[in-house]
Structures are given as C-alpha cells and as structure tokens.
C-alpha positions in Angstrom: 0.0 0.0 0.0 1.2 3.5 -0.9 1.9 5.8 2.1 -0.9 8.5 2.3 0.3 12.0 1.9 -1.6 15.3 2.3 -1.8 18.2 -0.1 -1.2 21.5 1.8 -4.3 23.1 3.1 -5.7 25.9 0.9 -3.1 25.2 -1.8 -3.3 27.6 -4.7 -0.9 27.3 -7.6 1.1 30.4 -8.4 0.8 32.1 -11.7 3.2 30.6 -14.2 3.8 27.5 -12.1 4.1 25.3 -15.2 5.5 27.9 -17.6 7.4 26.4 -20.6 6.6 22.8 -19.5 5.3 20.2 -21.8 2.7 17.8 -20.2 1.3 14.7 -21.8 -2.3 14.0 -20.7 -4.0 10.8 -21.6 -7.8 10.6 -21.7 -7.7 14.3 -22.6 -11.0 14.3 -24.5 -13.2 14.8 -21.4 -13.6 14.5 -17.6 -10.4 14.9 -15.5 -8.2 14.8 -18.7 -9.8 17.9 -20.3 -9.9 19.8 -17.0 -6.2 19.0 -16.5 -5.4 20.3 -20.0 -7.1 23.6 -19.3 -5.6 23.9 -15.8 -2.1 23.2 -17.0 -2.3 25.6 -19.9 -3.6 28.4 -17.7 -0.4 28.0 -15.7 1.9 28.2 -18.8 2.3 24.5 -19.8 1.8 23.1 -23.3 -0.5 20.1 -23.0 -0.2 17.2 -25.4 -3.8 15.9 -25.7 -3.9 12.1 -26.1 -7.2 10.4 -26.6 -9.3 8.2 -28.9 -11.9 10.7 -30.1 -10.6 13.3 -32.4 -13.6 15.6 -32.3 -13.5 15.7 -28.5 -9.8 16.4 -28.6 -10.4 19.3 -31.1 -13.0 20.7 -28.8 -10.5 20.7 -25.9 -7.9 22.2 -28.1 -10.1 25.1 -28.9 -11.0 25.6 -25.3 -7.4 25.5 -24.2 -6.4 28.0 -26.9 -9.3 30.4 -26.0 -8.6 30.2 -22.3 -4.8 30.5 -22.3 -3.5 31.5 -25.8 -1.4 28.3 -25.8 -1.7 25.9 -28.7 -1.7 22.4 -27.4 -0.8 19.3 -29.5 -3.2 16.5 -30.4 -2.2 12.9 -30.6 -5.2 10.6 -31.4 -4.7 7.1 -29.9 -7.1 4.4 -28.7 -5.1 3.0 -25.8 -7.3 -0.1 -25.6 -5.8 -1.5 -28.8 -2.5 0.5 -29.0 0.8 -1.5 -29.2 4.0 -0.5 -27.4 5.4 0.4 -30.8 2.6 2.9 -31.4 3.1 4.3 -27.9 6.8 4.7 -28.6 5.9 6.6 -31.8 3.8 9.0 -29.7 6.7 9.7 -27.4 9.1 10.1 -30.3 6.8 12.6 -31.8 6.8 14.6 -28.6 10.6 14.6 -28.6 10.8 15.6 -32.2 8.2 18.5 -31.9 9.1 19.8 -28.4 12.5 18.3 -27.5 11.3 17.8 -23.9 8.7 16.3 -21.6 8.2 17.6 -18.0 5.0 15.8 -16.9 2.6 13.0 -17.6 -1.0 12.8 -16.3 -2.5 9.3 -16.7 -6.2 10.3 -16.8 -7.4 7.7 -19.4 -9.8 5.1 -17.9 -11.7 2.1 -19.0 -14.8 1.0 -17.1 -18.0 -0.8 -18.2 -20.1 -1.8 -15.2 -19.7 -3.1 -11.7 -19.7 -6.9 -12.0 -18.4 -10.1 -10.5 -15.2 -11.2 -12.1 -16.8 -14.5 -13.0 -19.3 -12.6 -15.2 -16.8 -10.1 -16.7 -16.4 -10.5 -20.5 -12.7 -11.4 -21.3 -12.6 -8.4 -23.7 -13.5 -6.0 -20.9 -10.8 -7.6 -18.7 -8.1 -7.3 -21.3 -9.1 -3.7 -22.4 -9.5 -2.7 -18.8 -6.0 -3.8 -17.8 -4.6 -2.4 -21.0 -6.0 1.1 -20.5 -5.9 1.4 -16.7 -2.5 -0.3 -16.1 -0.4 -1.5 -19.0 -0.7 1.7 -21.1 0.1 3.9 -18.1 3.3 1.7 -17.5 4.3 1.7 -21.1 3.9 5.4 -21.8 5.8 6.2 -18.6 8.6 3.7 -19.4 9.0 5.1 -22.9 8.9 8.7 -21.5 11.7 8.1 -19.0 14.6 9.2 -21.2 12.9 12.5 -21.8 11.7 13.0 -18.2 15.2 12.4 -17.0 16.4 15.4 -18.9 13.8 17.7 -17.3 15.0 19.5 -14.1 11.7 18.8 -12.5 9.5 16.0 -13.9 6.3 14.6 -12.5 4.2 11.6 -13.4 0.7 11.5 -11.9 -1.3 8.3 -12.0 -5.0 8.8 -11.3 -6.4 6.3 -8.9 -9.5 5.7 -6.7 -10.3 3.9 -3.5 -9.8 0.6 -5.2 -6.1 1.4 -5.4 -5.6 0.9 -1.7 -8.6 -1.3 -0.8 -10.0 -3.2 -3.8 -13.4 -4.8 -3.1 -15.8 -7.2 -4.8 -17.5 -6.3 -8.0 -15.1 -3.6 -9.1 -14.0 -5.8 -12.0 -10.9 -5.1 -14.1 -10.9 -1.5 -13.1 -10.5 -2.2 -9.4 -7.8 -4.8 -10.0 -5.9 -2.4 -12.3 -6.0 0.4 -9.8 -4.8 -1.9 -7.0 -1.9 -3.0 -9.2 -1.3 0.5 -10.3 -0.6 1.8 -6.8 1.7 -1.2 -6.2 3.6 -0.3 -9.4 4.0 3.4 -8.3 5.4 2.3 -4.9 8.0 0.0 -6.3 8.9 2.1 -9.3 9.4 5.3 -7.3 11.7 3.4 -5.0 13.7 2.1 -7.9 14.0 5.7 -9.3 15.4 7.2 -6.1 18.7 7.8 -8.0 16.7 10.2 -10.2 15.6 12.9 -7.7 14.3 15.1 -10.6 11.7 12.5 -11.5 8.8 11.7 -9.2 5.9 9.3 -9.5 2.7 9.6 -7.4 -0.9 8.4 -7.3 -3.7 10.9 -7.1 -7.3 10.1 -6.1 -9.4 13.1 -7.2 -12.5 11.7 -5.4 -16.0 11.4 -6.8 -16.4 13.7 -9.8 -19.1 14.5 -12.3 -17.8 12.6 -15.3 -19.2 10.1 -17.8 -17.2 7.3 -16.1 -18.9 8.1 -12.8 -22.3 8.2 -14.5 -21.8 4.7 -15.9 -21.1 3.3 -12.4 -23.7 5.3 -10.5 -26.6 5.9 -13.0 -29.1 6.7 -10.2 -26.9 9.3 -8.5 -27.9 13.0 -8.7 -25.0 14.3 -10.7 -25.7 17.9 -9.5 -24.5 16.7 -6.0 -21.2 15.5 -7.4 -18.3 18.0 -7.8 -17.0 18.9 -11.3 -13.6 17.7 -12.4 -12.2 21.3 -12.0 -12.5 21.0 -8.2 -9.8 18.4 -8.2 -7.3 20.5 -10.1 -5.5 22.2 -7.3 -4.2 18.9 -6.0 -3.2 17.7 -9.4 -1.3 21.0 -10.1 0.4 20.7 -6.8 1.8 17.3 -7.9 2.8 18.5 -11.3 4.5 21.6 -10.2 7.7 22.3 -8.3 5.9 22.8 -5.0 5.8 19.0 -4.6 9.5 18.5 -5.5 11.0 15.7 -3.5 7.7 13.8 -2.9 7.6 10.5 -4.8 6.0 7.1 -4.3 3.0 8.4 -2.4 -0.7 8.5 -2.6 -2.5 11.9 -2.5 -6.2 12.5 -2.3 -8.3 15.6 -3.1 -10.4 14.7 -0.1 -7.4 14.9 2.2 -6.8 18.6 1.6 -7.3 19.7 5.1 
C-alpha cells in the first residue's frame, strides 16, 4: 500500500507554475483529462492531448487556446488497442516536436459496469487492464529518457479507493488500480537515484464525469463535484511545489 500524503491546506498554484513545461495528458477528451489540460495551460504549460476521439480532442484544443492562448498538441490514440510500438511513436513525436517532456497525467480510464469477475467479459478484462494499467506503465517507461532530462519531472497516475482497498464487483478497473498503486510504490523506490523525476498516485475523489455516471446511474449528478474542483491537488503534484515527494498517494479529499 502506498503511504498516504496530504496536499497543503488551501493550496493555490502560483501564476506561471508550469511555464514552458510540456505535459502529456491521456484521456484528454473529457472529464479529468480535459480539465487537466485547461488547468495546465492556464499556468503556462503546453498540453499534449492524447485520446481516442478526435472531435473531443479538437474541442478541448479550442477551449485551451481560447482560455490561455497556448496551442496544445493533439495525438489521437485508442489505448485499448495500441501497441507498445505505437506508444513509442507518440513519445518520439513529442521529442521531435518539443524536445522535452516535463510531466505526464494518466487520466485515461476504461470502465464498463460493476460486475463479479466471473461474469466479466474477457474483452472487458483485457481492455481494462490495457488502458488502466499497461498503457500507463508503457507510456511512462517510454517517456523516462525525456523525463530524466527535465530539471523537475512529475508523473501522476489517477487512482481511486480501489487502489488501496479493492473490493468485490469492481472488475478489471479495481484490479488495475490496485496493481497501479503497487507499481507506483516499487517504481518510485527504484528511481530514487533520479531525484528530478517523481511518480505519485492521485485520487481526485468522486467527480461529475461520464465514467462516474456509468457506475452510478441513479446518482444525482448535481451533487457530485465537477472535475475542475480536483485540479489544485493535481497541479500541486505536477509543479515544483511537490518536489522531493515520490511514491506516495494523494487524495483531493485529504486537503485539510
């Protein structure tokens, strides 16, 4: 289990916190991913928008440019079927176009329905592990040479309560998050010789996203916070204010 850490009370990112940084964001077409792209750009970063739906990515592109004046990059990719070679091509493109990478936000997620593992379709199992775990590992692994060159690099893996206490009926999603936090713990320990690179898990809490609606269709969405409310914690982890913190689990609900 990852050690729990606390985001400073009342944390507000300083203007220009991410100036001149390049941040890769998976699942950037909506939910936490699109909110992260806007938040990063407002603080000076150039977001690389990776997702499977081009129209949604273009909509986020326009919103980012309108809000910040920054022109993000779009990289269409369906992580459910992407190979490690295709992911490598994505990282090579970032290196060719920008020459650097300072952060990664793993916001892409695959979830169908709460179900017993015995009833889960094999396809859902394989795609769930691919998107929620394997792709996050592979993109991070392939990004490491670029991240090592950054003076202050941060990789943030989105998680949820399953990551530290997986329960019945959470399917491949829960298993993947549980494995994800274990990966973050061991990998951060292995990378202690690279103090400029940090890896952490971030639980943004319940948010008003399409993924949440699939799992809780009877819930009143108006009572669930918008993704933007979880951005201060995410920005804290991406920026220099969290320098030196690695291999830990942070939660938006633990900002006290």
